[in-house]
Each structure stands twice: as structure tokens, then as C-alpha cells.
C-alpha positions as CSV (number, residue, x, y, z in Angstrom):
1,M,-4.1,24.4,-5.5
2,S,-8.0,23.8,-5.2
3,N,-9.9,21.2,-3.4
4,N,-10.0,19.4,-7.3
5,S,-6.5,19.6,-7.1
6,P,-5.3,15.4,-7.8
7,I,-4.3,13.3,-4.8
8,G,-1.0,11.5,-5.3
9,F,-0.4,8.4,-4.6
10,L,3.6,7.0,-4.3
11,D,4.8,3.1,-4.5
12,S,7.5,0.5,-4.7
13,G,5.8,-0.6,-7.9
14,V,2.3,-1.8,-8.7
15,G,1.0,-2.8,-5.3
16,G,-0.5,0.8,-4.4
17,L,-3.3,0.0,-7.2
18,T,-5.2,-2.0,-4.3
19,V,-5.3,1.4,-2.7
20,V,-5.7,3.2,-5.3
21,K,-8.4,0.9,-6.1
22,E,-10.5,1.5,-3.2
23,A,-9.7,5.5,-3.4
24,M,-11.8,5.1,-6.7
25,K,-14.5,3.3,-4.8
26,Q,-14.4,5.3,-1.7
27,L,-13.6,9.1,-3.1
28,P,-15.3,8.5,-6.1
29,N,-14.6,12.6,-6.9
30,E,-11.3,12.9,-6.4
31,T,-8.4,12.6,-8.9
32,V,-5.4,10.7,-8.9
33,Y,-1.9,10.7,-9.5
34,Y,0.2,7.4,-9.1
35,V,3.9,7.0,-8.9
36,G,5.4,3.7,-9.2
37,D,9.2,3.1,-8.8
38,T,8.7,0.0,-11.0
39,L,12.3,-0.3,-11.8
40,R,13.7,-0.7,-8.7
41,C,10.9,-2.2,-7.3
42,P,11.8,-4.5,-4.9
43,Y,11.9,-1.9,-1.9
44,G,11.7,-4.4,0.8
45,P,15.6,-5.8,0.7
46,R,16.9,-2.2,0.3
47,P,19.2,-0.1,2.9
48,V,16.9,2.2,5.0
49,E,18.9,5.3,3.8
50,Q,17.9,3.8,-0.5
51,I,14.6,3.2,0.4
52,K,14.2,7.0,2.4
53,Q,16.2,8.6,-1.0
54,F,13.7,6.8,-3.4
55,T,10.6,7.7,-1.2
56,W,11.9,11.1,-0.9
57,E,12.4,11.3,-5.3
58,M,8.7,10.1,-5.7
59,T,7.7,13.0,-3.2
60,Q,9.0,15.4,-4.7
61,Y,7.6,14.3,-8.5
62,L,4.3,14.4,-7.2
63,L,4.8,18.5,-5.6
64,K,5.6,19.3,-8.5
65,K,2.1,18.0,-10.0
66,N,0.3,20.0,-7.4
67,V,-1.2,17.6,-5.2
68,K,-3.5,18.2,-2.3
69,M,-2.1,15.2,0.0
70,I,0.5,12.3,-0.4
71,V,-0.7,9.3,0.5
72,F,2.3,6.2,0.8
73,A,0.8,3.6,-0.5
74,C,3.7,1.5,-0.2
75,N,3.9,0.0,3.9
76,T,7.8,-0.5,3.4
77,A,8.2,3.7,2.7
78,T,6.1,4.8,5.3
79,A,7.5,2.0,7.7
80,V,11.2,4.0,6.5
81,A,10.7,7.3,5.5
82,L,6.8,8.9,6.3
83,E,7.5,10.4,9.4
84,D,10.5,12.5,8.4
85,I,9.3,13.7,5.0
86,K,5.6,14.1,6.9
87,K,7.8,16.5,8.8
88,T,9.2,18.6,6.0
89,L,5.8,19.2,3.8
90,R,2.7,21.4,4.4
91,I,-0.5,19.5,3.1
92,P,-1.5,16.2,4.4
93,V,0.3,12.9,4.2
94,V,-0.9,9.5,5.2
95,G,0.9,6.3,5.7
96,V,-0.6,2.4,5.3
97,I,0.5,1.1,9.2
98,N,-1.5,3.0,12.0
99,P,-4.9,2.3,9.8
100,G,-3.9,-1.5,9.4
101,A,-3.2,-1.9,12.9
102,R,-6.2,0.0,13.9
103,A,-8.0,-2.2,11.6
104,A,-6.4,-5.7,13.1
105,L,-7.3,-4.6,16.9
106,K,-10.6,-3.6,15.8
107,L,-11.5,-7.4,14.7
108,T,-9.6,-9.8,16.5
109,N,-11.3,-11.9,19.3
110,N,-7.9,-13.6,20.7
111,N,-5.2,-11.2,20.5
112,K,-3.0,-12.6,18.4
113,I,-2.5,-11.0,15.1
114,G,-0.1,-12.1,12.5
115,V,1.7,-9.5,10.2
116,I,3.1,-10.5,6.4
117,G,5.3,-7.6,4.7
118,T,8.6,-6.9,3.1
119,V,11.6,-7.6,5.2
120,G,12.4,-3.8,5.5
121,T,8.3,-3.2,6.4
122,I,9.1,-6.9,9.4
123,N,12.3,-5.5,10.2
124,S,11.2,-2.5,11.5
125,G,8.8,-3.8,13.9
126,E,6.7,-0.6,12.9
127,Y,3.8,-2.6,13.1
128,V,4.5,-4.1,16.6
129,N,4.3,-0.4,17.8
130,A,1.9,0.0,16.4
131,I,-0.4,-2.4,17.6
132,H,1.4,-2.6,21.2
133,K,1.2,1.3,21.6
134,K,-2.7,0.6,21.6
135,S,-2.9,-2.7,23.1
136,P,0.6,-4.0,25.0
137,K,-0.9,-7.5,25.8
138,T,-1.3,-8.2,22.1
139,D,0.7,-10.9,20.5
140,V,2.3,-9.7,17.5
141,Y,3.8,-11.9,14.6
142,G,5.9,-10.7,12.1
143,V,6.9,-12.6,8.9
144,A,8.7,-11.5,6.0
145,C,7.6,-12.4,2.5
146,P,10.3,-11.5,0.1
147,K,9.2,-14.1,-2.8
148,F,5.5,-12.3,-2.8
149,V,6.5,-8.5,-4.4
150,P,8.4,-9.9,-7.8
151,I,5.3,-12.8,-8.4
152,V,2.7,-9.4,-8.3
153,E,5.6,-7.1,-10.4
154,S,5.9,-10.0,-13.1
155,K,2.1,-10.9,-13.2
156,E,1.9,-14.4,-11.8
157,Y,-0.3,-13.5,-8.9
158,E,-2.7,-16.1,-10.6
159,S,-0.1,-18.9,-11.3
160,V,0.7,-22.6,-9.6
161,I,3.9,-21.0,-8.6
162,A,2.3,-18.3,-6.2
163,E,0.6,-20.8,-4.7
164,S,3.4,-22.5,-3.9
165,V,5.3,-19.7,-2.7
166,V,2.5,-18.5,-0.5
167,N,2.0,-22.0,1.1
168,E,5.7,-22.4,1.7
169,A,5.8,-18.5,3.4
170,L,2.7,-19.1,5.6
171,A,3.6,-22.2,7.4
172,T,5.3,-20.4,9.7
173,F,2.0,-19.2,11.1
174,N,1.2,-23.3,11.9
175,G,0.5,-23.6,15.9
176,K,0.4,-19.4,16.1
177,N,-3.6,-19.5,16.3
178,V,-4.0,-15.8,15.1
179,D,-7.3,-15.0,14.4
180,T,-6.5,-11.9,12.3
181,L,-3.8,-11.3,9.9
182,V,-2.6,-7.9,8.7
183,M,-1.5,-7.8,4.7
184,G,1.4,-5.5,5.6
185,C,2.1,-4.8,1.7
186,T,-0.3,-3.3,-0.5
187,H,1.2,-5.7,-3.4
188,Y,-0.4,-8.5,-1.0
189,P,-4.0,-8.0,-1.6
190,L,-3.5,-9.3,-5.4
191,L,-2.5,-13.2,-3.8
192,K,-5.1,-12.8,-1.6
193,P,-7.6,-15.5,-3.0
194,L,-4.2,-17.8,-2.4
195,I,-3.4,-16.4,1.2
196,K,-7.1,-16.7,2.0
197,K,-7.3,-20.6,1.0
198,E,-4.0,-21.2,3.2
199,M,-5.0,-19.6,6.2
200,G,-7.8,-20.8,6.7
201,E,-11.8,-19.0,6.9
202,H,-11.4,-18.4,10.2
203,V,-8.7,-15.9,10.1
204,Q,-9.9,-11.8,9.1
205,L,-7.5,-10.7,6.7
206,I,-6.9,-6.5,6.9
207,D,-6.1,-4.7,3.4
208,S,-3.9,-1.8,5.4
209,G,-4.0,0.0,2.2
210,A,-7.8,-0.4,1.5
211,E,-8.0,1.1,5.7
212,A,-5.6,3.7,5.0
213,V,-8.9,5.3,2.0
214,S,-10.8,5.8,5.2
215,E,-8.2,8.1,6.6
216,V,-7.8,9.9,4.1
217,S,-11.3,10.4,3.6
218,M,-11.6,11.5,7.0
219,L,-8.6,13.8,6.1
220,L,-10.2,15.5,3.3
221,D,-13.2,16.7,4.8
222,Y,-11.3,17.8,8.0
223,Y,-9.1,20.1,5.8
224,N,-11.8,20.9,4.0
225,I,-10.1,20.1,0.7
226,A,-12.4,17.2,-0.6
227,A,-13.1,18.1,-4.6
228,D,-16.4,19.9,-4.8
229,A,-17.8,17.3,-7.2
230,I,-17.5,15.1,-10.6
231,D,-15.6,16.6,-12.7
232,E,-15.9,15.4,-16.2
233,E,-13.0,16.7,-17.8
234,K,-10.6,14.8,-15.2
235,Q,-8.2,12.2,-15.8
236,H,-6.2,10.1,-13.7
237,E,-2.6,9.8,-14.3
238,F,-0.3,6.9,-13.1
239,F,3.6,7.6,-13.8
240,M,6.5,4.5,-13.5
241,T,9.8,4.0,-14.1
242,G,10.1,0.3,-15.4
243,S,8.2,-1.7,-18.1
244,K,5.1,0.3,-19.4
245,K,3.5,-2.9,-20.6
246,M,3.6,-4.4,-17.3
247,F,2.2,-1.5,-15.7
248,E,-1.0,-1.0,-18.0
249,D,-1.5,-4.7,-18.3
250,I,-2.1,-4.7,-14.2
251,S,-3.4,-1.7,-14.1
252,L,-6.6,-2.6,-16.4
253,D,-6.7,-5.7,-14.8
254,W,-7.1,-5.0,-11.2
255,L,-8.9,-1.6,-11.8
256,N,-11.3,-2.0,-14.4
257,L,-10.4,0.7,-16.4
258,E,-11.7,0.8,-19.7
259,S,-8.5,2.9,-20.7
260,I,-5.2,4.4,-18.1
261,S,-3.7,7.0,-19.1
262,V,0.2,5.6,-18.1
263,N,3.8,7.5,-18.9
264,K,7.3,6.5,-18.1
265,I,9.0,9.1,-16.2
266,M,12.9,9.1,-15.2
267,L,13.6,10.2,-11.6
268,P,16.9,11.8,-10.6
């Protein structure tokens, strides 16, 4: 494995592309290999053991591609499977929850933080734990938004339906006086304009995936595995288990790339 080996990213679907977009911006020398389990998305409502199994299958796929680091670009996978998988691997593994929690604590002025995520992420309590570990007196309000991921996966994130669903889910925060909201699912930044409109200008939004890329950058330096220079021959590669056309459309739209290498794969 060389410094120019790719970094692996995994997610339940297309949401992790929001993390990849930030990685391409912050780390232009690095090569991205991305696995999105679009066929079995969403992970949020699934049983814990099933989420662990699916996440492990994606991890093994990336390991066969000789990646030098794996980024769990999925809050549900991070909440449920990260710690177990991290113990078994010899390469660095990064999740999105701790970076998101740290960023929220840094920005809040009134110590009232909201977290939106899948049912699996919210039920795990991992964001509350991560925030309370550093600041026990901070109020954390978690709200599950199970309808958000299907809207993004079906490319309806700019529709009237999306606005209605977002407004209904976020109404739960009325009267809570939160000044910071963690988008605790990497799909949610695709809904950011609607979330911002509903929460108001006074609420600061945290993109947990984007925050995780700063940690990736730090670890590349710490382990001395950052790519040496821009390789003109390098090719980002994207692997998904579901509809290739839908994935390509969202990828090109979100990443602003002229072309993209997408391969449909079967996970065991």
C-alpha cells in the first residue's frame, strides 16, 4: 500500500457523496473509492445486527480494493458498527459522529443543540453521549426524520413534497430554543436549503460529514499517508448496489463532475 492508495468511503446510499464532495475540496490529491448500498437503503429503520452485517460487507469490499483508510460516511453505520469494526482493522477508520458533536459544541452559544438523524442514529443515543462526554450540562434534542433519506434517494430533494416533509419533521423543535442543529445523516445536506429555511437564520447548521473530512486530513498527516502529489492518471471510483442511472444522476448533480466511473456491484 502506498501513500497514493485510495481512501474508502461507505454509506447506505447516496448521502455519503456530501462527504466525498468535501473531501475532494479539502484533499484534492487524494483518490476516492466509494461504496453506496443503494439497494438496501435506508439503514435507519433496520435491526442493529443487520446494519452491522451490511456495514461489514461494504468494509470488506473496500479492503479488497487496497484502501489506506476507511471513512464511515453514514451516521447510522457510525453509531452502530464503527467501534466493533475499528478494533479489527489495521488501517485508520473515521466516523462522522464525534466530529459533528465537537463542531456543535464549538458553535453553540446557549448550550441547546438539536440533532436530526435516522431512527437508528437517534435511538443509539451516540450524539447525546458524544456531546455529554464533553459538556454534561448541554441540552440535546434528538429528532428522527425517517422520511428524509427516501426523498434524497429518489432525487426529490428540491420538490414541494420535500419542503412539506422537512417542515413537518422540524416543527418538533418549536419552543426548544436550539441555536445549533446537527444534520446527523449525510443525506441531509442535500436538503440543507429547506432545513435552513424552516429553522431560521439564527440557527447554525452542522454538516457532520464535512466536519469528518477535517479529521481525515489530520489523520493522513499523523500517519504520514497523505498522497504525494496530484496524480493525473488517478480515477475516483464509485460502486453501488442499486440503480446505476439514479446514482449517476445524483453524483454528477452533487459533485459537479463532467464524468464519473460508476460500477454496479453485488455484496454477499
